[in-house]
C-alpha positions as CSV (number, residue, x, y, z in Angstrom):
1,M,-124.4,-300.0,-64.5
2,K,-124.1,-298.4,-61.1
3,I,-126.9,-297.5,-58.7
4,K,-126.7,-294.4,-56.6
5,L,-128.8,-292.9,-53.9
6,M,-128.5,-289.1,-54.0
7,A,-130.0,-287.2,-51.1
8,L,-130.0,-283.6,-50.0
9,G,-128.5,-283.4,-46.5
10,K,-127.1,-286.0,-44.2
11,V,-128.9,-288.4,-41.9
12,K,-129.2,-286.6,-38.5
13,R,-130.0,-289.4,-36.1
14,K,-127.3,-292.0,-35.3
15,P,-129.5,-295.1,-35.1
16,I,-131.1,-294.2,-38.5
17,A,-127.7,-293.6,-40.0
18,E,-126.5,-297.0,-38.8
19,L,-129.5,-298.6,-40.4
20,A,-129.0,-296.8,-43.6
21,E,-125.3,-297.9,-43.6
22,D,-126.4,-301.5,-43.0
23,Y,-128.6,-301.5,-46.1
24,T,-125.9,-299.7,-48.1
25,H,-123.5,-302.6,-47.3
26,R,-126.2,-305.2,-48.2
27,I,-126.8,-303.5,-51.6
28,K,-123.1,-303.4,-52.3
29,R,-122.9,-307.2,-52.0
30,F,-125.2,-307.4,-55.0
31,H,-124.5,-304.4,-57.2
32,P,-122.1,-301.4,-57.5
33,F,-123.7,-298.8,-55.3
34,E,-122.9,-295.3,-53.9
35,V,-124.6,-292.8,-51.7
36,V,-124.1,-289.2,-52.7
37,E,-125.1,-286.4,-50.2
38,V,-125.7,-283.0,-51.7
39,P,-125.6,-280.1,-49.3
40,E,-129.1,-278.9,-48.3
41,E,-129.6,-275.1,-48.4
42,S,-130.7,-273.6,-45.2
43,V,-134.0,-271.7,-45.4
44,K,-134.9,-269.2,-42.6
45,P,-137.9,-267.2,-43.9
46,K,-140.3,-269.0,-46.2
47,A,-139.6,-266.3,-48.9
48,D,-136.2,-268.0,-49.5
49,V,-137.7,-271.4,-50.5
50,D,-137.5,-270.8,-54.2
51,V,-134.0,-269.5,-54.0
52,A,-132.9,-272.5,-51.9
53,L,-134.6,-274.9,-54.4
54,A,-132.8,-273.2,-57.3
55,K,-129.4,-273.5,-55.5
56,E,-130.1,-277.2,-54.7
57,S,-131.2,-277.8,-58.3
58,Q,-127.8,-276.5,-59.5
59,S,-125.9,-278.7,-57.0
60,I,-128.0,-281.8,-58.1
61,Q,-127.4,-281.0,-61.8
62,K,-123.7,-280.8,-61.2
63,A,-123.7,-284.2,-59.4
64,L,-125.8,-286.0,-62.0
65,K,-124.3,-287.5,-65.2
66,K,-126.1,-286.4,-68.3
67,E,-126.9,-290.1,-69.2
68,A,-128.0,-291.0,-65.7
69,C,-131.5,-292.5,-65.4
70,L,-133.1,-290.4,-62.6
71,I,-135.8,-291.8,-60.3
72,V,-137.2,-289.0,-58.2
73,L,-138.8,-289.8,-54.9
74,D,-141.9,-287.7,-54.3
75,E,-145.1,-288.2,-52.4
76,K,-147.1,-287.5,-55.5
77,G,-145.3,-290.1,-57.6
78,T,-146.4,-293.6,-58.6
79,M,-146.5,-296.3,-55.8
80,F,-145.2,-299.7,-56.6
81,S,-145.3,-303.1,-54.9
82,S,-141.8,-304.4,-54.1
83,V,-142.1,-306.9,-57.0
84,D,-143.2,-304.2,-59.4
85,L,-140.3,-302.0,-58.3
86,A,-137.9,-304.9,-58.9
87,W,-139.3,-305.4,-62.4
88,E,-138.9,-301.6,-63.1
89,I,-135.3,-301.7,-61.9
90,G,-134.7,-304.8,-64.0
91,Q,-136.0,-303.0,-67.1
92,L,-133.7,-300.0,-66.3
93,F,-130.7,-302.4,-66.3
94,Q,-131.5,-303.0,-69.9
95,T,-131.2,-299.4,-70.9
96,P,-127.9,-297.7,-72.1
97,S,-127.7,-295.5,-69.0
98,S,-124.4,-295.6,-67.1
99,E,-126.2,-295.3,-63.7
100,I,-129.6,-295.3,-62.0
101,V,-129.9,-292.5,-59.5
102,F,-132.6,-292.5,-56.8
103,L,-133.0,-288.8,-55.7
104,I,-134.4,-287.8,-52.3
105,G,-135.1,-284.0,-52.1
106,G,-134.7,-281.7,-49.2
107,A,-137.3,-280.3,-46.7
108,F,-139.1,-278.3,-49.3
109,G,-138.9,-280.9,-52.1
110,L,-137.3,-280.5,-55.4
111,A,-137.3,-277.8,-58.1
112,P,-139.8,-278.5,-61.0
113,E,-136.9,-278.8,-63.5
114,I,-135.4,-281.7,-61.5
115,K,-138.7,-283.5,-61.3
116,A,-139.1,-283.0,-65.0
117,R,-135.8,-284.7,-65.7
118,G,-136.8,-287.8,-63.8
119,K,-137.6,-290.9,-65.9
120,M,-139.8,-292.0,-63.1
121,I,-141.4,-290.3,-60.0
122,W,-141.7,-292.8,-57.3
123,S,-143.7,-292.5,-54.1
124,L,-142.9,-294.7,-51.1
125,S,-146.2,-293.8,-49.4
126,K,-149.0,-291.2,-49.3
127,L,-147.7,-290.4,-45.8
128,T,-145.3,-287.6,-45.2
129,L,-142.0,-289.1,-44.1
130,T,-138.9,-287.6,-42.6
131,H,-136.0,-287.5,-45.0
132,D,-134.0,-289.8,-42.8
133,L,-136.7,-292.5,-42.8
134,T,-137.2,-292.0,-46.5
135,R,-133.6,-292.8,-47.1
136,V,-133.8,-296.0,-45.0
137,L,-137.0,-297.1,-46.7
138,C,-135.6,-296.4,-50.2
139,L,-132.4,-298.3,-49.4
140,E,-134.4,-301.3,-48.1
141,Q,-136.6,-301.3,-51.2
142,I,-133.5,-301.2,-53.5
143,Y,-132.0,-304.1,-51.5
144,R,-135.3,-306.0,-51.7
145,A,-135.6,-305.4,-55.4
146,L,-132.1,-306.7,-56.0
147,T,-132.8,-309.8,-54.0
148,I,-136.0,-310.4,-56.0
149,L,-134.1,-309.9,-59.3
150,R,-131.5,-312.5,-58.2
151,N,-134.0,-314.9,-56.6
152,V,-132.4,-314.6,-53.2
153,P,-134.6,-315.5,-50.2
154,Y,-135.5,-312.2,-48.5
155,H,-138.8,-311.2,-50.0
156,H,-141.9,-313.3,-49.2
157,E,-145.1,-313.3,-51.2
């Protein structure tokens, strides 16, 4: 089973992109992993938000396999400890899905139909985070979860 991180847009700041790449390489040492970047729709007037979300939703649907297990990142989702997240991922490894996809939305979030498709809605924090930082935090937690599942010294309790 492959793990993917799907994100709308690209990382804009070089230092953050380098950190994200570092965690991507770390994850790949433990598990098949891929980062998929879906183009983010530009929104000028706020009236275009629903149109942009609909277009992004179509792009996401095209990029997702039907049997993918989707985990949506959203500030209103469930917060987990690192150990609990590792346990959840370990349980997902036991399902017949071909891949686990962690999805980070764009500046205006995700369309309701995408959120509804998610097996889980996960919140990193009650804080509002930039999408670049969300990506790095998500990657670090995926890496941490894999080290916990493999009993590799990284996480300390």
